[in-house]
C-alpha positions in Angstrom: -29.5 4.1 -8.0 -31.4 6.0 -5.3 -30.4 9.1 -3.4 -31.0 10.4 0.1 -29.9 13.9 1.2 -29.1 14.9 4.7 -28.4 18.6 5.7 -26.5 19.4 8.9 -25.9 22.9 10.2 -23.1 23.6 12.8 -22.2 26.8 14.6 -18.9 28.4 15.2 -18.6 27.1 18.8 -19.1 23.5 17.8 -16.6 23.8 14.9 -14.0 25.5 17.1 -14.3 22.8 19.7 -13.8 20.0 17.1 -10.9 21.9 15.5 -9.1 22.1 18.8 -9.5 18.4 19.3 -8.2 17.9 15.7 -5.2 20.0 16.5 -4.3 17.9 19.5 -4.6 14.8 17.3 -2.5 16.6 14.7 0.3 16.9 17.2 0.2 13.1 17.7 0.3 12.6 14.0 3.4 14.8 13.7 5.1 12.5 16.2 3.9 9.4 14.4 5.1 10.8 11.0 8.5 11.7 12.4 9.1 8.3 14.0 7.9 6.6 10.8 10.3 8.6 8.6 13.3 8.0 11.0 12.5 4.3 11.2 12.2 4.1 7.4 15.7 5.4 6.8 17.1 2.9 9.2 15.1 0.1 7.6 16.4 1.1 4.1 20.0 1.3 5.2 19.8 -2.1 7.0 18.1 -3.8 4.0 20.8 -2.3 1.7 23.6 -3.7 3.8 21.9 -7.1 4.1 21.6 -7.4 0.3 25.1 -6.1 -0.2 26.4 -8.7 2.2 24.4 -11.4 0.5 25.6 -10.4 -3.0 29.2 -10.8 -1.8 28.6 -14.2 -0.2 26.2 -15.9 -2.6 27.4 -19.0 -4.5 25.6 -20.3 -7.6 25.1 -24.1 -7.6 23.1 -26.6 -9.8 19.7 -27.6 -8.5 19.8 -31.2 -9.7 21.9 -32.4 -6.8 22.4 -31.6 -3.1 26.1 -30.9 -2.4 27.1 -31.2 1.3 30.0 -28.8 0.6 27.6 -25.9 0.3 25.7 -26.7 3.5 25.0 -23.6 5.5 26.0 -21.3 2.6 24.0 -18.6 0.8 23.3 -20.3 -2.5 21.7 -19.3 -5.8 19.9 -21.9 -7.9 17.7 -21.9 -11.0 15.4 -24.8 -11.9 11.8 -26.0 -12.3 9.2 -26.2 -9.6 7.2 -29.5 -9.6 4.4 -30.9 -7.5 3.0 -34.4 -6.9 -0.7 -35.0 -6.6 -3.1 -32.5 -8.2 -4.9 -29.9 -6.0 -8.6 -30.2 -5.8 -11.5 -27.9 -4.6 -13.8 -30.5 -3.0 -16.9 -28.3 -3.2 -16.6 -27.6 -7.0 -14.7 -30.6 -8.1 -12.1 -28.4 -9.8 -8.5 -29.9 -10.0 -5.2 -28.5 -11.2 -1.7 -29.8 -11.3 -0.2 -26.6 -9.9 1.6 -24.9 -7.1 -1.6 -23.2 -6.0 -5.3 -23.5 -6.7 -7.2 -20.3 -6.0 -11.0 -19.8 -5.6 -12.4 -16.3 -5.8 -16.0 -15.7 -4.9 -18.1 -12.5 -5.3 -21.6 -11.6 -4.4 -23.9 -9.0 -6.0 -24.7 -6.5 -3.3 -25.9 -3.0 -2.5 -23.2 -0.5 -1.7 -23.5 3.0 -0.2 -21.6 6.0 -1.6 -21.5 9.2 0.4 -20.7 12.5 -1.1 -20.2 15.5 1.2 -20.4 19.2 0.3 -19.7 21.8 3.0 -20.7 25.5 2.7 -19.4 28.2 5.0 -22.0 30.7 6.4 -21.6 34.2 7.7 -20.8 34.0 11.4 -18.5 31.0 11.2 -21.2 28.3 10.9 -21.3 25.7 8.2 -24.0 23.8 6.2 -23.0 20.2 5.4 -24.9 18.4 2.7 -24.5 14.6 2.5 -25.9 12.7 -0.4 -26.2 9.0 0.0 -26.3 7.0 -3.2 -27.0 3.3 -3.5 -25.6 1.1 -6.3 -25.3 -2.6 -6.9 -21.8 -4.1 -7.3 -19.9 -7.3 -7.2 -18.0 -7.6 -3.9 -15.7 -10.3 -2.5 -17.1 -10.0 1.1 -20.5 -9.3 2.6 -21.4 -5.6 2.8 -23.2 -4.8 6.1 -26.4 -3.1 4.8 -27.7 -2.5 8.4 -25.2 0.4 8.6 -26.7 2.1 5.6 -28.4 5.5 6.1 -31.4 4.0 4.3 -31.2 0.4 5.2 -34.8 -0.7 4.7 -34.7 -0.5 0.9 -31.2 -1.8 0.4 -30.8 -5.2 2.2 -27.9 -7.5 1.5 -27.5 -11.1 2.6 -25.5 -11.4 5.8 -23.4 -14.3 4.6 -21.8 -15.7 1.5 -22.2 -19.4 0.9 -18.8 -19.7 -0.7 -15.7 -17.6 0.1 -12.2 -17.1 -1.2 -9.8 -20.0 -0.6 -6.3 -21.0 -1.7 -4.9 -24.5 -1.7 -1.1 -24.9 -1.8 0.7 -28.0 -3.0 3.0 -29.7 -0.5 5.7 -30.6 -1.2 6.9 -28.4 -4.0 10.2 -29.8 -5.3 12.9 -27.8 -7.0 15.3 -30.1 -8.7 16.8 -32.2 -5.9 15.6 -29.7 -3.3 12.2 -29.1 -1.6 11.0 -25.5 -1.3 10.0 -24.4 2.2 6.6 -22.9 2.8 7.8 -19.3 3.0 9.3 -19.5 -0.5 6.3 -21.4 -2.0 4.1 -18.5 -0.7 6.0 -16.1 -2.9 5.4 -18.0 -6.1 3.0 -15.9 -8.2 1.8 -15.8 -11.7 -1.8 -16.9 -11.2 -3.7 -17.7 -14.4 -7.5 -18.0 -15.0 -8.7 -21.6 -14.9 -12.0 -22.2 -16.7 -14.5 -24.6 -15.2 -15.7 -26.9 -18.0 -18.1 -29.1 -16.0 -19.7 -29.5 -12.6 -20.1 -33.3 -12.8 -17.6 -33.9 -10.0 -18.9 -31.0 -7.8 -20.8 -31.5 -4.6 -24.5 -32.3 -4.9 -25.4 -28.9 -3.5 -23.4 -27.1 -6.1 -24.7 -29.2 -9.0 -28.3 -28.6 -8.0 -28.0 -24.8 -7.6 -25.2 -23.6 -9.9 -24.7 -23.1 -13.6 -21.7 -22.4 -15.8 -21.2 -19.0 -17.4 -18.1 -18.4 -19.6 -15.8 -20.6 -17.4 -17.3 -19.2 -14.1 -19.7 -20.9 -11.7 -22.8 -18.9 -11.2 -25.5 -19.1 -8.5 -28.6 -17.2 -9.6 -31.2 -17.1 -12.3 -29.6 -15.1 -15.0 -25.9 -14.2 -15.3 -26.8 -11.4 -17.7 -29.2 -9.8 -15.3 -27.9 -10.4 -11.7 -29.9 -9.6 -8.6 -28.8 -8.9 -5.1 -27.6 -12.1 -3.5 -26.3 -13.8 -6.7 -22.9 -15.4 -6.4 -20.2 -16.0 -8.9 -17.1 -18.1 -8.4 -13.9 -18.1 -10.6 -10.8 -20.2 -10.3 -7.1 -19.5 -10.9 -4.0 -21.6 -10.7 -0.3 -20.9 -10.2 1.4 -23.3 -12.5 4.7 -25.0 -12.0 7.6 -23.7 -14.0 11.0 -22.1 -14.0 12.1 -20.2 -10.9 15.3 -18.8 -9.3 16.1 -19.0 -5.6 18.6 -17.3 -3.3 18.6 -18.7 0.3 20.8 -20.6 2.8 21.1 -24.3 2.0 19.9 -26.5 4.9 20.1 -30.1 3.9 17.8 -30.5 0.9 15.8 -27.4 1.6 16.4 -23.7 2.4 16.2 -21.3 5.3 16.7 -17.5 5.5 20.3 -16.5 5.4 21.2 -14.5 8.6 23.4 -11.4 8.0 25.8 -9.7 10.3 23.4 -6.9 11.0 20.7 -9.3 12.2 18.7 -9.2 9.0 18.0 -12.0 6.6 18.2 -12.7 2.8 15.9 -15.1 1.0 14.8 -14.3 -2.5 12.6 -16.0 -5.2 12.0 -14.8 -8.7 10.0 -16.4 -11.6 12.1 -17.6 -14.5 15.9 -18.2 -14.8 17.5 -15.1 -13.2 21.1 -14.6 -12.4 22.2 -14.0 -8.8 23.4 -10.5 -9.7 20.0 -9.6 -11.3 18.1 -11.0 -8.3 20.0 -8.8 -5.8 19.6 -5.8 -8.1 15.9 -6.4 -8.3 15.7 -6.6 -4.5 17.7 -3.4 -4.1 15.3 -1.7 -6.6 12.3 -2.8 -4.5 14.0 -1.5 -1.4 14.4 1.9 -3.0 10.8 1.9 -4.2 9.5 1.1 -0.7 11.8 3.7 0.9 10.5 6.5 -1.4 6.9 5.3 -1.0 7.2 5.7 2.8 9.0 9.0 2.4 6.3 10.5 0.2 3.6 9.0 2.5 5.3 10.4 5.5 5.5 13.9 3.9 1.8 13.9 3.2 1.0 12.6 6.7 3.0 15.5 8.2 1.2 17.9 5.8 -2.2 16.7 7.0 -1.1 16.8 10.6 0.1 20.4 10.5 -3.1 21.3 8.6 -5.1 19.9 11.5 -2.9 21.9 14.0 -3.5 25.1 12.1 -7.2 24.4 11.5 -8.5 26.5 14.5 -7.1 29.6 12.8 -9.1 29.0 9.7 -12.2 28.2 11.7 -11.9 31.5 13.6 -11.4 33.4 10.4 -14.5 31.8 8.8 -16.8 34.3 10.5 -16.5 35.9 7.1 -16.7 33.1 4.5 -14.3 34.7 2.0 -11.8 35.4 4.8 -12.1 31.8 6.0 -11.3 30.4 2.5 -8.3 32.8 2.2 -6.9 31.9 5.6 -7.6 28.2 5.0 -5.6 28.3 1.8 -2.8 30.1 3.6 -2.7 27.6 6.5 -2.6 24.7 4.1 0.4 26.2 2.3 2.1 26.9 5.7 1.3 23.4 6.8 3.0 21.7 3.9 6.0 24.1 4.2 6.3 23.0 7.9 5.9 19.4 6.8 8.8 19.9 4.3 11.0 21.3 7.0 10.3 18.6 9.5 10.6 16.0 6.7 14.0 17.3 5.7 15.3 17.5 9.2 14.1 14.1 10.1 15.6 12.4 7.1 18.9 14.3 7.5 19.3 13.4 11.2 18.3 9.8 10.4 21.1 9.7 7.8 23.5 11.2 10.3 22.5 8.5 12.8 22.6 5.6 10.4 25.3 6.9 8.0 27.2 9.7 9.8 29.6 10.8 7.1 27.1 11.0 4.3 24.4 12.4 6.5 26.7 15.2 7.8 27.7 16.1 4.2 24.0 16.2 3.1 23.1 18.4 6.1 26.1 20.7 5.5 25.1 21.2 1.8 21.5 21.8 2.8 22.5 24.5 5.4 24.9 26.1 2.8 22.2 26.3 0.2 19.8 27.7 2.8 22.3 30.4 3.7 22.7 31.3 0.1 18.9 31.7 -0.4 18.6 33.9 2.7 21.5 36.1 1.6 19.9 36.4 -1.8 16.6 37.4 -0.4 18.2 40.0 1.9 20.3 41.5 -0.9 19.0 44.8 -2.3 17.2 44.4 -5.6 19.6 46.8 -7.4 21.6 50.0 -7.1 19.8 53.0 -5.6 17.9 55.1 -8.1 19.7 58.1 -9.7 18.7 61.5 -8.6 16.5 62.9 -11.3 16.7 66.6 -10.3 19.9 68.5 -9.8 20.7 69.8 -6.3 19.7 73.4 -5.6 22.4 76.1 -6.2 24.0 77.4 -3.1 
């Protein structure tokens, strides 16, 4: 590891100009975050309705025969995925009787890590100290060392001889049916596939590579890699039990179109009932909804922090005052984010689910009124007079 330190000093004027530009960008982020949250609620409700409709329409059928009576219907099947000819990686001569054959390649390279420390100075200026550290790591794509701060001593190869690839079997049968590509793409469960020999590999590989614990290694010593060394591993997605929910179309499947314009097409590993598959899909929908909700909240918090940033910059004429105001504006920013987040989600629910949304908004307003009244209520009875009134 080697370090390079760069110190940059900036005045109040420069910081103020940048903070104003950041504030304008923060306004844009508020709009983006609001739209994202509103869209997410609509997406969640639509997906919920699609899955609910599908759960009420699905019919379980055997996978060992194609029944014309269920043509065009949403069907649920369990069975075994199977393939014909084995998949082969021509360069390395690796074969597998599997749904997918995956090659993963990594190159040993220099990477740049930048650590930044900013100190406020009296008068509103700052001193920014950047420390550039260089380490060697395995990466799955070339790292452009020409962009490093210190590029001369940390050069990486510009290309990788071998890159990641995935071979997919076709066709993949499922009992009497054939799985379409969009369902095959969802089959997971990749397992490591050790390479035992390079006898069937291309001449270029045989002459330059060696085996190391089931991996193919390009370099002198796997125990002591140098920049530019390459290692390649293989994985396979085996055939096996699976469960499908989709619309039957002849001897294959297509997405089932719902009344809301959405679609239903599910695949799970193993033998899973239709009810469990729909419940799993609903659970994933909830997880995605909350992930976007939380992400949207923090996006709004960052946006309002940027909008209020000029106040903290102005107060930083005195460093301790700048830190104090900066903490205060951050708190205010996330309070504003919470208000905008709550209003956006509430109005989205009113738009997409009017009755439930209005109830939620009414309860929220009622609780807010109670809080305000509580805050305005006197802390207790007035204090008793400790001295008697003067005699007349």
